[in-house]
C-alpha positions as CSV (number, residue, x, y, z in Angstrom):
1,X,-37.5,47.5,-35.2
2,X,-33.8,47.0,-35.6
3,X,-32.6,45.3,-38.8
4,X,-31.1,42.4,-36.9
5,X,-31.9,40.7,-33.5
6,X,-30.2,42.1,-30.5
7,X,-28.1,40.0,-28.1
8,X,-27.0,40.7,-24.6
9,X,-23.3,41.6,-24.5
10,X,-21.4,39.6,-21.9
11,X,-18.9,41.8,-20.0
12,X,-16.7,40.7,-17.0
13,X,-16.2,43.1,-14.1
14,X,-13.9,42.4,-11.2
15,X,-15.3,43.0,-7.7
16,X,-12.5,44.0,-5.3
17,X,-14.7,43.1,-2.3
18,X,-15.6,39.6,-3.2
19,X,-12.5,38.9,-5.4
20,X,-15.0,37.2,-7.8
21,X,-15.9,38.4,-11.3
22,X,-19.4,39.7,-12.1
23,X,-21.2,38.9,-15.2
24,X,-23.2,41.8,-16.8
25,X,-25.9,40.2,-18.9
26,X,-28.3,42.9,-20.4
27,X,-27.8,45.1,-17.4
28,X,-28.2,42.3,-14.8
29,X,-25.2,41.5,-12.6
30,X,-24.7,37.9,-11.7
31,X,-22.0,36.7,-9.4
32,X,-19.8,33.9,-10.7
33,X,-17.5,32.0,-8.4
34,X,-13.8,31.6,-9.3
35,X,-12.0,28.3,-8.9
36,X,-8.7,29.7,-7.6
37,X,-7.5,26.5,-6.1
38,X,-5.3,24.6,-8.4
39,X,-5.0,20.8,-7.7
40,X,-1.7,20.1,-6.1
41,X,0.8,18.1,-8.1
42,X,2.8,16.8,-5.1
43,X,5.8,19.1,-5.5
44,X,7.2,22.0,-3.5
45,X,8.8,25.3,-4.3
46,X,12.2,26.1,-2.9
47,X,10.6,28.4,-0.4
48,X,8.2,25.8,0.7
49,X,11.0,23.2,1.0
50,X,12.9,25.5,3.4
51,X,9.8,26.1,5.5
52,X,9.0,22.3,5.6
53,X,12.7,21.6,6.4
54,X,12.7,23.8,9.5
55,X,9.4,22.3,10.7
56,X,10.8,18.8,10.2
57,X,14.0,19.7,12.1
58,X,12.0,21.2,15.0
59,X,9.7,18.3,15.3
60,X,12.6,15.8,15.1
61,X,14.2,17.5,18.1
62,X,10.9,17.5,20.0
63,X,9.9,13.9,19.4
64,X,13.4,12.3,19.1
65,X,15.6,14.2,21.7
66,X,18.0,11.3,22.2
67,X,19.0,11.2,18.6
68,X,21.4,13.8,16.9
69,X,19.4,16.6,15.3
70,X,18.9,17.4,11.7
71,X,20.8,20.7,11.2
72,X,20.3,23.2,8.5
73,X,23.4,24.1,6.4
74,X,23.2,27.3,4.5
75,X,24.9,27.3,1.1
76,X,25.7,29.7,-1.7
77,X,22.9,29.9,-4.3
78,X,23.5,27.5,-7.1
79,X,20.1,27.9,-8.9
80,X,20.3,30.5,-11.6
81,X,17.9,33.4,-11.0
82,X,17.1,32.2,-7.5
83,X,15.9,34.9,-5.1
84,X,15.8,32.6,-2.1
85,X,17.9,33.9,0.8
86,X,18.0,30.6,2.8
87,X,19.1,28.1,0.2
88,X,20.7,25.0,1.9
89,X,19.9,21.5,3.1
90,X,19.3,19.4,6.2
91,X,22.2,17.3,7.5
92,X,22.3,14.3,9.9
93,X,25.9,13.4,10.6
94,X,27.9,10.4,11.7
95,X,25.2,7.9,12.3
96,X,26.9,4.6,13.3
97,X,25.8,1.2,12.1
98,X,27.1,-2.0,13.7
99,X,26.0,-5.6,13.2
100,X,25.8,-8.0,16.1
101,X,26.7,-11.6,15.5
102,X,23.8,-12.7,17.7
103,X,21.3,-10.6,15.8
104,X,19.9,-10.7,12.3
105,X,21.6,-8.6,9.7
106,X,18.6,-6.3,9.5
107,X,18.9,-5.2,13.1
108,X,21.0,-2.2,14.1
109,X,22.7,-1.2,17.4
110,X,23.3,2.5,18.1
111,X,25.5,3.8,20.9
112,X,25.9,7.5,21.7
113,X,29.2,9.3,22.5
114,X,31.5,11.9,21.1
115,X,33.3,11.3,17.8
116,X,37.1,11.5,17.4
117,X,37.0,11.0,13.7
118,X,38.5,13.9,11.7
119,X,36.6,14.9,8.6
120,X,37.8,17.4,6.1
121,X,34.5,17.6,4.2
122,X,32.3,18.8,7.0
123,X,32.8,19.3,10.8
124,X,30.8,16.9,12.9
125,X,28.4,18.1,15.5
126,X,29.5,17.5,19.2
127,X,26.7,15.1,19.7
128,X,27.1,12.1,17.4
129,X,26.5,8.4,17.2
130,X,29.6,6.2,17.5
131,X,29.9,2.5,18.2
132,X,32.9,0.3,19.2
133,X,35.7,0.5,16.7
134,X,35.3,-3.0,15.3
135,X,32.8,-3.5,12.4
136,X,31.5,0.0,12.5
137,X,30.2,1.8,9.4
138,X,29.5,5.6,9.6
139,X,26.8,7.4,7.6
140,X,26.0,11.0,6.8
141,X,22.6,11.9,5.5
142,X,21.5,15.1,3.7
143,X,18.0,16.2,2.6
144,X,18.4,18.4,-0.4
145,X,15.9,20.1,-2.7
146,X,15.9,19.0,-6.3
147,X,15.0,22.0,-8.6
148,X,14.4,19.5,-11.5
149,X,11.8,17.3,-9.7
150,X,10.8,20.0,-7.2
151,X,10.9,17.5,-4.3
152,X,13.3,16.7,-1.5
153,X,16.0,14.1,-2.2
154,X,17.8,11.9,0.4
155,X,21.6,11.9,-0.2
156,X,24.0,9.8,1.9
157,X,27.6,8.6,2.1
158,X,29.2,5.8,4.2
159,X,32.7,5.2,5.4
160,X,34.8,3.1,7.8
161,X,36.2,4.5,11.0
162,X,39.4,5.3,9.2
163,X,37.5,7.5,6.8
164,X,37.7,5.2,3.8
165,X,34.4,5.1,1.8
166,X,32.4,1.9,1.7
167,X,31.7,0.2,-1.6
168,X,28.0,-0.2,-2.4
169,X,28.2,-4.0,-1.8
170,X,28.9,-3.3,1.9
171,X,26.2,-0.5,2.1
172,X,23.6,-3.0,0.8
173,X,24.4,-5.3,3.8
174,X,23.6,-2.4,6.2
175,X,20.2,-1.7,4.7
176,X,17.2,-3.1,6.4
177,X,16.1,-6.5,5.1
178,X,13.0,-5.2,3.3
179,X,15.0,-2.5,1.5
180,X,16.8,-5.0,-0.8
181,X,13.4,-6.2,-2.1
182,X,12.1,-2.7,-2.3
183,X,15.0,-1.5,-4.3
184,X,14.5,-4.4,-6.8
185,X,10.8,-4.3,-7.1
186,X,9.6,-0.7,-6.5
187,X,9.4,1.7,-9.3
188,X,9.4,4.6,-6.8
189,X,12.8,4.1,-5.1
190,X,16.2,3.2,-6.3
191,X,19.7,4.2,-5.3
192,X,22.1,6.0,-7.7
193,X,25.5,7.7,-7.2
194,X,26.2,11.2,-8.5
195,X,27.9,14.4,-7.5
196,X,26.6,16.1,-4.5
197,X,24.9,19.4,-5.7
198,X,26.7,21.5,-3.1
199,X,29.9,19.6,-2.1
200,X,30.9,18.4,-5.6
201,X,31.8,14.9,-4.4
202,X,30.2,11.6,-5.2
203,X,27.3,10.7,-2.9
204,X,24.6,8.1,-3.1
205,X,21.0,9.2,-3.3
206,X,17.5,7.8,-3.4
207,X,16.3,8.8,-6.8
208,X,13.3,11.2,-6.7
209,X,11.5,9.7,-9.7
210,X,7.8,9.3,-8.7
211,X,8.1,11.2,-5.4
212,X,5.6,13.8,-6.3
213,X,3.0,11.1,-7.3
214,X,3.2,9.1,-4.1
215,X,3.4,12.2,-2.0
216,X,0.2,13.6,-3.5
217,X,-1.5,10.3,-2.7
218,X,0.1,10.0,0.8
219,X,-0.9,13.5,2.0
220,X,-4.2,14.2,0.4
221,X,-5.3,11.5,-2.0
222,X,-4.5,13.8,-4.9
223,X,-7.7,15.7,-4.4
224,X,-6.8,19.1,-2.9
225,X,-4.7,22.2,-3.3
226,X,-1.4,23.0,-1.6
227,X,-1.8,24.8,1.7
228,X,0.3,25.7,4.7
229,X,-0.6,22.6,6.6
230,X,0.6,20.4,3.7
231,X,3.8,22.3,3.4
232,X,4.7,21.8,7.0
233,X,3.7,18.2,7.0
234,X,5.5,17.4,3.7
235,X,9.0,16.4,4.9
236,X,7.7,14.5,7.9
237,X,5.5,12.4,5.7
238,X,8.1,12.1,3.0
239,X,10.8,10.9,5.5
240,X,8.5,8.4,7.1
241,X,8.6,6.5,3.8
242,X,12.1,7.3,2.5
243,X,13.9,7.0,5.8
244,X,12.8,3.4,6.2
245,X,14.8,2.4,3.1
246,X,18.1,3.3,4.9
247,X,16.9,2.2,8.3
248,X,16.0,5.7,9.8
249,X,12.6,5.7,11.4
250,X,10.4,8.7,12.0
251,X,9.3,9.1,15.6
252,X,5.7,8.1,16.1
253,X,4.9,11.4,17.8
254,X,5.7,13.3,14.6
255,X,3.3,11.0,12.6
256,X,0.5,11.2,15.2
257,X,0.7,15.0,14.8
258,X,0.2,14.7,11.1
259,X,-2.8,12.3,11.4
260,X,-4.4,14.9,13.8
261,X,-3.9,17.7,11.3
262,X,-5.2,15.7,8.4
263,X,-8.4,14.9,10.3
264,X,-8.9,18.6,10.9
265,X,-8.4,19.4,7.2
266,X,-11.0,16.9,6.2
């Protein structure tokens, strides 16, 4: 008899066919499943943001053909060590907001024709939204990836027909009625002003604090891993919430498509 008790030696062998490790206990192989799905934290990589941005843009054109498109603007890389070849952002230009004296301040009237306003910062697309010259405020919107929060961020600027920027006190009057209360009460959304990450000029933005948390709950209840369906749905779902703050609504067809995909995932 050996001087001490023998114990089975546990060794791990990788099976290339099953991609699961095997346990060798005293000469007996036992398959052990691997949990390779990491719970999703509600964020996106830069590559995933780009994929989601193009999906969002395509769906916007399909379900909202009478509204100007979201266009992708390619920019020089500004993230150190980034290997991404398509770094850039989505842009919606020259959205016009006008208040009617016979309507509530929360209502908006949009009229479509070509713009004659000259802009030195960015050229406008041929198809823009412009209203009568009196009491007209113009808005540009950008969806930009935040490398710090790893989520999309909505940037915007506003200006009169003569190109002069609007003070925030006037911008607040253009926001939907529910937005003022939302900005005061919600811990998820508030507006700040900072330098545009690509244009190096002051723009307003909806702060991304908390975005990953409510996106995780919105898309999957925080109980799944990131997959291709979630990546493609991300910006549509995100904008359906964030866009309402500044009065931009997501076409129902885009949201119906998400509901259908979610039911298939479940």
